[in-house]
Backbone as CSV, one residue per row, in Angstrom:
resi,resn,N_x,N_y,N_z,CA_x,CA_y,CA_z,C_x,C_y,C_z
1,UNK,48.119,6.266,26.100,46.977,7.099,25.732,47.148,7.646,24.316
2,UNK,48.364,8.053,23.989,48.613,8.584,22.646,48.305,7.546,21.574
3,UNK,48.683,6.303,21.861,48.448,5.245,20.880,46.956,5.015,20.645
4,UNK,46.196,5.166,21.693,44.749,5.023,21.580,44.164,6.106,20.673
5,UNK,44.612,7.339,20.858,44.150,8.457,20.028,44.562,8.241,18.579
6,UNK,45.806,7.831,18.361,46.288,7.576,17.000,45.476,6.443,16.368
7,UNK,45.176,5.408,17.151,44.372,4.294,16.643,42.993,4.741,16.200
8,UNK,42.339,5.575,17.009,41.019,6.087,16.632,41.094,6.955,15.382
9,UNK,42.132,7.746,15.273,42.289,8.592,14.088,42.489,7.745,12.836
10,UNK,43.271,6.681,12.960,43.485,5.805,11.810,42.196,5.090,11.409
11,UNK,41.437,4.649,12.391,40.158,4.009,12.080,39.197,4.978,11.408
12,UNK,39.165,6.201,11.875,38.288,7.211,11.276,38.719,7.524,9.851
13,UNK,40.011,7.487,9.594,40.526,7.787,8.258,40.166,6.692,7.261
14,UNK,39.830,5.508,7.740,39.498,4.379,6.865,38.026,4.358,6.460
15,UNK,37.274,5.330,6.845,35.845,5.385,6.528,35.609,6.306,5.335
16,UNK,34.572,5.992,4.571,34.205,6.833,3.443,33.474,8.088,3.898
17,UNK,33.327,9.028,2.987,32.646,10.300,3.251,31.143,10.054,3.390
18,UNK,30.603,10.311,4.563,29.187,10.031,4.847,28.251,10.847,3.944
19,UNK,28.582,12.102,3.679,27.720,12.939,2.832,27.679,12.426,1.395
20,UNK,28.843,12.033,0.877,28.876,11.481,-0.480,28.136,10.150,-0.535
21,UNK,28.286,9.354,0.524,27.578,8.073,0.572,26.067,8.292,0.598
22,UNK,25.623,9.284,1.344,24.186,9.558,1.383,23.685,9.973,0.004
23,UNK,24.433,10.828,-0.661,24.048,11.267,-2.004,24.003,10.067,-2.960
24,UNK,25.010,9.201,-2.868,25.069,8.023,-3.738,23.906,7.075,-3.463
25,UNK,23.630,6.826,-2.194,22.545,5.905,-1.823,21.187,6.439,-2.261
26,UNK,20.976,7.720,-2.066,19.690,8.305,-2.464,19.516,8.273,-3.985
27,UNK,20.576,8.564,-4.725,20.485,8.526,-6.181,20.236,7.097,-6.657
28,UNK,20.992,6.152,-6.114,20.818,4.751,-6.489,19.392,4.288,-6.189
29,UNK,18.933,4.542,-4.980,17.592,4.117,-4.580,16.507,4.711,-5.458
30,UNK,16.651,5.974,-5.781,15.665,6.661,-6.621,15.618,6.057,-8.020
31,UNK,16.775,5.905,-8.628,16.823,5.389,-10.001,16.290,3.963,-10.098
32,UNK,16.714,3.105,-9.182,16.313,1.698,-9.236,14.824,1.540,-8.918
33,UNK,14.330,2.275,-7.943,12.910,2.186,-7.589,12.033,2.606,-8.765
34,UNK,12.345,3.754,-9.353,11.479,4.253,-10.427,11.617,3.451,-11.713
35,UNK,12.736,2.774,-11.902,12.850,1.867,-13.053,11.791,0.776,-12.933
36,UNK,11.662,0.205,-11.742,10.676,-0.852,-11.501,9.250,-0.309,-11.635
37,UNK,9.004,0.843,-11.058,7.655,1.413,-11.066,7.255,1.858,-12.471
38,UNK,8.195,2.361,-13.248,7.884,2.770,-14.622,7.370,1.593,-15.452
39,UNK,7.899,0.400,-15.203,7.413,-0.796,-15.900,5.962,-1.068,-15.500
40,UNK,5.679,-0.963,-14.200,4.296,-1.137,-13.718,3.359,-0.125,-14.374
41,UNK,3.787,1.126,-14.383,2.946,2.193,-14.927,2.666,1.988,-16.409
42,UNK,3.675,1.560,-17.144,3.505,1.357,-18.583,2.496,0.251,-18.879
43,UNK,2.368,-0.709,-17.975,1.443,-1.819,-18.186,0.007,-1.481,-17.779
44,UNK,-0.186,-0.349,-17.139,-1.517,0.031,-16.647,-2.265,0.861,-17.687
45,UNK,-3.585,0.856,-17.605,-4.358,1.770,-18.453,-3.978,3.213,-18.112
46,UNK,-3.936,4.039,-19.116,-3.487,5.422,-18.930,-4.293,6.164,-17.866
47,UNK,-5.556,5.885,-17.761,-6.418,6.581,-16.797,-6.038,6.280,-15.347
48,UNK,-5.393,5.145,-15.110,-5.031,4.749,-13.744,-3.606,5.144,-13.359
49,UNK,-2.815,5.556,-14.318,-1.390,5.791,-14.072,-1.117,6.897,-13.066
50,UNK,-1.811,8.009,-13.171,-1.529,9.146,-12.289,-1.777,8.791,-10.824
51,UNK,-2.876,8.132,-10.550,-3.194,7.737,-9.169,-2.170,6.731,-8.651
52,UNK,-1.779,5.798,-9.508,-0.795,4.795,-9.094,0.572,5.444,-8.838
53,UNK,0.928,6.389,-9.699,2.200,7.101,-9.529,2.214,7.842,-8.191
54,UNK,1.121,8.509,-7.847,1.039,9.227,-6.558,1.151,8.257,-5.380
55,UNK,0.485,7.125,-5.498,0.553,6.104,-4.440,1.992,5.625,-4.267
56,UNK,2.638,5.327,-5.364,4.018,4.829,-5.323,4.987,5.898,-4.829
57,UNK,4.706,7.155,-5.107,5.561,8.235,-4.615,5.548,8.272,-3.090
58,UNK,4.374,8.115,-2.505,4.272,8.064,-1.049,5.021,6.876,-0.466
59,UNK,4.900,5.729,-1.103,5.620,4.531,-0.659,7.123,4.717,-0.795
60,UNK,7.536,5.345,-1.881,8.960,5.543,-2.139,9.619,6.363,-1.042
61,UNK,8.984,7.447,-0.652,9.564,8.299,0.389,9.805,7.506,1.665
62,UNK,8.848,6.696,2.040,8.972,5.872,3.242,10.071,4.821,3.089
63,UNK,10.090,4.131,1.962,11.112,3.109,1.724,12.513,3.703,1.729
64,UNK,12.669,4.842,1.086,13.985,5.466,1.014,14.471,5.866,2.401
65,UNK,13.625,6.515,3.156,14.039,6.957,4.490,14.342,5.775,5.407
66,UNK,13.612,4.679,5.247,13.849,3.504,6.086,15.109,2.743,5.689
67,UNK,15.527,2.834,4.439,16.671,2.059,3.980,17.958,2.824,3.791
68,UNK,17.885,4.143,3.757,19.064,4.922,3.401,20.160,4.830,4.463
69,UNK,19.814,4.752,5.733,20.845,4.678,6.772,21.671,3.404,6.656
70,UNK,21.012,2.293,6.367,21.739,1.027,6.201,22.702,1.129,5.012
71,UNK,22.224,1.682,3.929,23.062,1.862,2.744,24.259,2.758,3.051
72,UNK,24.016,3.851,3.755,25.094,4.786,4.094,26.137,4.103,4.968
73,UNK,25.693,3.330,5.943,26.636,2.628,6.818,27.489,1.640,6.040
74,UNK,26.885,0.898,5.122,27.650,-0.030,4.290,28.630,0.726,3.398
75,UNK,28.169,1.816,2.856,28.987,2.627,1.951,30.204,3.203,2.668
76,UNK,29.999,3.773,3.836,31.132,4.364,4.558,32.114,3.286,4.987
77,UNK,31.621,2.112,5.351,32.510,1.014,5.743,33.330,0.519,4.557
78,UNK,32.720,0.483,3.382,33.416,0.005,2.187,34.508,0.973,1.748
79,UNK,34.286,2.272,1.958,35.280,3.292,1.607,35.760,3.130,0.163
80,UNK,34.820,3.050,-0.771,35.127,2.849,-2.181,34.708,4.100,-2.957
81,UNK,35.618,5.059,-3.051,35.304,6.341,-3.688,34.884,6.187,-5.144
82,UNK,35.495,5.249,-5.853,35.157,5.052,-7.270,33.697,4.614,-7.417
83,UNK,33.280,3.682,-6.580,31.902,3.203,-6.624,30.923,4.306,-6.218
84,UNK,31.275,5.067,-5.192,30.413,6.157,-4.722,30.245,7.200,-5.821
85,UNK,31.340,7.587,-6.452,31.264,8.576,-7.533,30.423,8.056,-8.696
86,UNK,30.570,6.775,-8.998,29.775,6.164,-10.067,28.290,6.244,-9.735
87,UNK,27.939,5.918,-8.489,26.531,5.950,-8.070,25.978,7.374,-8.078
88,UNK,26.791,8.333,-7.705,26.352,9.732,-7.699,26.118,10.221,-9.123
89,UNK,27.008,9.852,-10.030,26.949,10.354,-11.403,25.986,9.583,-12.300
90,UNK,25.481,8.454,-11.833,24.565,7.642,-12.642,23.296,8.430,-12.957
91,UNK,22.871,8.343,-14.195,21.644,9.020,-14.635,20.525,8.028,-14.935
92,UNK,20.860,6.734,-14.996,19.853,5.702,-15.230,20.053,4.575,-14.221
93,UNK,19.011,3.794,-14.017,19.095,2.664,-13.088,20.096,1.626,-13.579
94,UNK,20.159,1.421,-14.891,21.095,0.435,-15.428,22.535,0.804,-15.093
95,UNK,22.868,2.072,-15.230,24.220,2.530,-14.897,24.460,2.398,-13.398
96,UNK,23.487,2.788,-12.592,23.627,2.699,-11.134,23.830,1.253,-10.695
97,UNK,23.092,0.334,-11.293,23.227,-1.079,-10.938,24.595,-1.618,-11.326
98,UNK,25.150,-1.152,-12.437,26.497,-1.579,-12.830,27.541,-1.075,-11.840
99,UNK,27.287,0.056,-11.227,28.229,0.608,-10.247,28.425,-0.328,-9.065
100,UNK,27.377,-1.028,-8.680,27.443,-1.875,-7.488,27.557,-3.363,-7.818
101,UNK,27.611,-3.698,-9.100,27.732,-5.104,-9.486,29.100,-5.636,-9.084
102,UNK,29.145,-6.920,-8.755,30.427,-7.562,-8.478,31.277,-7.493,-9.734
103,UNK,32.592,-7.561,-9.559,33.490,-7.503,-10.708,33.178,-8.605,-11.719
104,UNK,32.715,-9.764,-11.253,32.366,-10.860,-12.158,31.144,-10.538,-12.997
105,UNK,30.272,-9.663,-12.472,29.033,-9.321,-13.167,29.209,-8.207,-14.183
106,UNK,30.311,-7.506,-14.155,30.500,-6.343,-15.039,30.885,-6.764,-16.432
């Protein structure tokens, strides 16, 4: 029985911080989504931008909530503190995307 408890504790210790992963996933998702939408907005006539931005904001909230749990689960399984910190500290989509790029892509 003791070995079972020790085994569970060791497995739990191999997981990343769920709160930090959530923060990283939300920041990454926000930056990357709005990078794409900003390109769309820039190509639109100025009179249509505000309505389109509001529409996309509603879509964004739904997309983020639907995808964040999957991202968090992957993040905690990876247990990569350096990558998580990079994603949290990213201020632009380009930086956030570099955080998750394969080593060959960097």
